[in-house]
N, C-alpha and C positions, 0 to 999 in steps of 0.2 A: 504494500500500500504506500502511495506517495506521501511524503511529508510536506505539509502546507507551511510555506514560509511567510505568506502575506494574505490577509483576509480583508476584504472591503464588505461591510455589512450595512445594507440599506442606506447607501450614500445618496444624499440629495445635495445639489449645489445650485444656488440661485444667484444671478447677477441682476440687481435692480428688479427683484420680484419675478424674474423670468427663470424658470427651471431649465437649466442646461444639462444637468444630470438628474435622472428621474429614478430614484430608488434602485440603484445598482448594487448588486451583491456579487462578489467575485472572489474565488479562492485560487491562489497561484502556488504551484508546487515548487519545492526546492529543486534547483538545477534545471528547470525547464525554460524553453524559449517560447514565451507567450507573446502574441502579437495582438494589439488593438487595431482593428481594421475598419475603415469606414470613410465616407465622403467628408469633404470639408464641412465643418460646423456640426458634426455629429456628437462631439463631446469627448473624443478620444484623447486629445492633448490635455484638456481639463482634468480628465481622469488621471493621466500621468502626473500632472502637476500636484494633484491631491496626494498621490503616493509619495512624491518627492518632498512635499511640505511647502511648496510655493503657493498653494491655495489651501485654505481650510474648508472642509465640507460644511454646508449649512446645517446638516444633521447626518447622523450615521457615524460609524466607527471604522478606524483603520488599525489593524493589528499586525505588527511585524514580529515574527517569532513569538506570538501570543501576547505581546505587550502593546497597549494602546499608544499610538503615536499621532493621532489625528490633530492634537493640539501642540505638537512639538515642532520646533524650527527645523529647517533642512539640515543644518549642521549637527542636530541632535539625533538624526536618523542615519543608520549605516547604509545609505543608498547614495549613488552618484548618478548624474545625468549627463548624457552626450546630446548636444543640440545640433540642429541642422546647420546653423551658422558657425559652428565650431566653438565660438566664445573663447578663443585663445588670446593670450596677452601678446600684442604685436611687438612690444619693446623687449620681450624676453626671447631667448633662443629655445630650441627644442628641449634641451636638458632642463632649463629653468622652468619651462611650462609644465613638463611632466613631474618635476620634483616639487612643484609649488605646494601641494597638499601636505607633503611630508615636512616641508619647512614650517608650515603653519603649526603642525603638531610637534615641532621642535625635535624631530628625529636627528640623530648625530650625523655628521657629514659623511663618514665612512659608510654607514648603513644606507644613506641616501644614494650615494654613488653606486653602490652595489645593486640596489633595487632598481634604479633608473636604467642601468645598463642591462639588467635582466628584462625590463619592460621594453626597451628598444629592440632587443632581440625578439621578444614575443610579438611585437607589432611590425616587425620587419623594417626597422629604421636604424640598423646598426651603422655607425659612422656619421649619423646626422645630428649628433648631440649639439654641435656648435652652430648649426644652420639657423639663420633667421627665419621667422615665420613667413615673411613676405616672399621668400625665395622658394617656398614649397608649392607643390601642386595640390589640387583639391584632395586627391586621395591621400597624399602624405599628411596634409593638415588633419584629415579625418583620423588617421592613425595616431597622430599626436594627441588629439582630443580623447580618443579611446584609451590611450596609454595613461594620460593624466587622470582619467576617471577610474581606471582599474588599479592604479598603484596603491590606493588606500584600502584595497581588499574589501570592497563593499559587499554586503549581503545580496543586494540587487543592483543591477545596472539598468538604468532607464535610458532609452534611446528614442528621441523625438525626431522622426523623419531624418535620420542621420545621413542618408545617401541621396537626399532630394536634390542637392546642388551639383551632383556629379553627372557626367555624361553617361549614356546608356551602357557602353562597353565597360567602363570603369565601375559603374553601379553593380553590374552583374558579377564582376570580379570580386568586389567588396562584399557582396552577399555571401559568396562562398567562403571568403576569409573570415567574416564575422561568425558564421555558423561553425566553422572549424575551431575558432578561438573559444566560442562558448562551450563547445563540447569538451575541449581540452581543459578549460578552467573549471567546468561544472558550476559556474556562477549563474544565478537566475537572471535572465534577460527579459525585460518588458519593453516591447518594441512598438512604436507607433508609425503607421503608414496608411496611405490611401491607395497604395499600389497592390492590387490583388495578387499579381504574379510573384512579387517580392514576398508577400505573406505566405503563399502556398509553398514557395521554395525553401523558406528558412524556418518555419515555425514547427514546434511540437503541437501547440494548440493555437487556435485563432478565435478571438472574441469579435464578432461582427457587430458594429455599433451603428445605430440609426436614430437620430433625433433624441439623443440622451439616454437611450436604453441599449442593452445588449440583446440583440435579436436571436443570436445563437452562438454557442461556444462549443468547439470540438476540434478534432484533428483536421488537418487539411483535407484528407479524404472524406471525412464526414461532411465538412462544409461544402465541398464540391459535389460529391455524389448524392448526398442526402440533405439538401437544404430544407429547413422547416417552414420558411415563409417566402412569400413572393419577393420581398426585398432582397433577402439573402440569395435566392436563386438568380435574380437579375443582376446583382452586384458582383457575384463571383463567376468569372468566366462568361462565355457567350451562352445565352439561354433562349430557348423557344418556350414560351409560356402560352398555353391555349386554355381558355376558360372552359370549365367542365362542370357537369352536373353529376353528383354522386347519387347513384340509383339504389345501391344496396351495399351493406357491409356485413361480412360474416367473419368467422374466426380467423381466416387466413387471407382473404381477398377483399378487394374493394371493386365494385362494379361501377364503372363510370361511363358517361355518354358525352361525346363531343363531336361536333360536325356531322351529326346524323349516324354516328357509329358508337357501338358499345364495346368496352374492353374490360377485362378483369385484370387488375394489377396488384402487386404486393403492397403491404403497408408502407415499408421504407420510411419510418419515422412519422407517418401521418398521425396527427393529433386530432382525434374526433371531437372537435369543438363545434357546438351548434351555431347556426346563424352566421357562418363565415363563408364568403365566396371561396371557391377552390379552383385550382388550375392544375393542369398536368404540365410537368417540366420534362422536356427531352433535349438533351444536349445536341448541338449540330453534328457532332461526330457519330451520333447514334441514329441519324436519319438517312434514309436512302430515297431515291426517287426512280420511278420507272414509267414507261409508256403503257405498260400492261397493268390493269387493275388488280391489286393484291387483295388478300382477305381483309386486312385492315388497311385503309388508305384514305387519304384526303385529296380530293380533286384540286388541282392547282395549275398555275401557269408559270413558266420560267420567266423571271424578270431580268436577271443579271448573272453573269459569271465573273468572278474576280480571281486572278492568279496571285496567291500570297505565298511565294517561296515554295514550301514543301507541300502545300495543299491548294485545292481549288474551292473557293466558297461560291455557292450558288444560292441566290435569293429567289424564292418562289412565293407567289401570292395565292392564298387559299380563296375559296369561293366567298368566304366571309369578308374578304378584303384585307385580312391580316397577312403580313409578310413574315416568313420564317427563313432561317438560315440552314443550309445543308453543307457540311464539310466533306470533301472527298480527297483521299490521299492517293488515289490512282490517277496521276496526271496524264497517263497515256490513254485513258478511256475517252472514246468519242463523246463529245458533249452535244446534247440536244440544243437546238437553236432557241434564241430568245423568242418568247411567245408560244413555245411548244406546250401542249397540254400534257401534264404528267400527273402521277399519283405519288404522293409522299407517304412513306410507311416506316414503322419502327416496331421493335419487339416489346411486348408487355413488361419484360424484366428491365427494360431501359427507361421506364416511366417512373417518375416520382411525383406524388401529389403534394402540393404545397397550398398553404392558405394565404389569404390576403395579408395577414400579419397584424 
């Protein structure tokens, strides 16, 4: 059983009587990489700042290793934060930036040098200790910021969109390096991002946030394959959501009707809550189209083909007027022309039922 290092219990945060965090409860395990994922304004950075102590909750409690810290200052909590803008001291060199926290704690000079050199090796900046900050690349600055945060041996490292200022290639490289570093050190990382691919690649668990609440928390596979709400389904990856009517529920299957067709599908996390609209979710990679009518199929017309590197994306329009996406990895297949009448189909096991949320 995992050991819980931090708990947030019924956290509410208001700014000028506007609730930006709405009764969040969250348990974070020791040594895990947990990501707070969501669009701008969903409350993820505010949640991180409450953990760090930069914001106090309006109500609710924050426990670090079982002790209440919701009213403690940032320097009274054994957590450190890495910011998107690095927040490095421009008048100090790399060594001085990384060693700053140890100097504040009055660690002796021999120990400081030893630990800084170890940290430079860890973040792959050996030989850079005398370099000025303005002479570093974005990726190097990010490594200095991480080294400065880690040198104090925090219980939790908080990272607020730390790769957002980097170009795509460097960002992907740093994703790999950060994950390796976290696994090597076994420190708890709480990571904030709006980038779904980043979250899926790096996280042990993801908490998907929307308008101040956590809509779903789970492993990357759970979030992608078994989203519980329409918002999560639409935010994570490319999604085809088709409104459906639930006709019948038995012990193992749900019978649904959509587009004039009925299909029985597995539960896959469906929460039978009354009076909520439901949708079927089918990922584009699980949809096929054919000119021959299948057993289950929705009549449609091809609207567009797009070549996207390793795949071809085809947009089709259903009779209802809704457009859905089909992904095909067979680039050698003869494509039917724009305007062709086709039937899109998918297997019942590839269907997930989600609610409005």
